[in-house]
C-alpha positions as CSV (number, residue, x, y, z in Angstrom):
1,X,-27.5,-3.7,-17.3
2,X,-24.5,-4.6,-19.2
3,X,-21.4,-4.7,-17.1
4,X,-17.9,-5.1,-18.7
5,X,-15.5,-7.0,-16.6
6,X,-12.7,-6.7,-19.1
7,X,-10.4,-3.8,-19.4
8,X,-11.4,-1.2,-22.0
9,X,-9.4,-1.3,-25.3
10,X,-6.9,1.6,-25.4
11,X,-4.6,2.6,-28.2
12,X,-0.8,2.0,-27.6
13,X,-0.2,5.6,-26.5
14,X,-2.9,5.5,-23.9
15,X,-1.8,2.0,-22.6
16,X,1.8,3.3,-22.4
17,X,0.6,6.3,-20.4
18,X,-1.3,4.2,-18.0
19,X,1.5,1.8,-17.4
20,X,3.9,4.8,-16.8
21,X,1.3,6.2,-14.3
22,X,1.3,2.9,-12.4
23,X,5.1,2.5,-12.6
24,X,5.5,6.0,-11.1
25,X,2.9,5.4,-8.4
26,X,4.8,2.2,-7.4
27,X,8.3,4.1,-7.6
28,X,6.8,6.9,-5.4
29,X,5.6,4.3,-2.9
30,X,9.0,2.7,-2.7
31,X,10.8,6.1,-2.3
32,X,8.4,6.9,0.5
33,X,9.2,3.7,2.2
34,X,12.8,4.2,2.0
35,X,12.5,7.7,3.3
36,X,10.5,6.5,6.2
37,X,13.1,3.8,7.0
38,X,15.9,6.3,6.8
39,X,14.1,8.7,9.2
40,X,13.4,5.9,11.6
41,X,17.0,4.9,11.7
42,X,18.2,8.5,12.2
43,X,15.6,9.0,15.1
44,X,16.6,5.6,16.6
45,X,19.5,7.2,18.3
46,X,17.3,9.9,19.9
47,X,14.6,8.2,21.8
48,X,13.9,11.4,23.6
49,X,12.7,13.1,20.3
50,X,10.0,10.3,19.9
51,X,6.6,10.6,21.5
52,X,6.3,8.4,24.7
53,X,3.2,6.5,23.2
54,X,5.3,5.5,20.2
55,X,7.9,3.6,22.1
56,X,7.1,-0.1,22.6
57,X,8.2,0.1,26.3
58,X,5.6,2.7,27.0
59,X,2.8,0.6,25.3
60,X,3.5,-2.6,27.0
61,X,5.8,-2.4,30.2
62,X,7.7,-5.4,31.0
63,X,6.5,-7.1,34.2
64,X,8.9,-9.0,36.3
65,X,7.6,-12.1,38.1
66,X,8.1,-12.0,41.8
């Protein structure tokens, strides 16, 4: 069985198309991340809208030493 570890040889048009696809996927990921951060900042002022198990306080309540 002959395994090719190198990338297949593409013509310049195909190579450009693949590069554009990778670039667009990266750009979409950045935009999605930015949108998630924006939503988190907007909802940060309204903790009553977040589910209780999402809040860090609900996950690990602070214990006071007596």
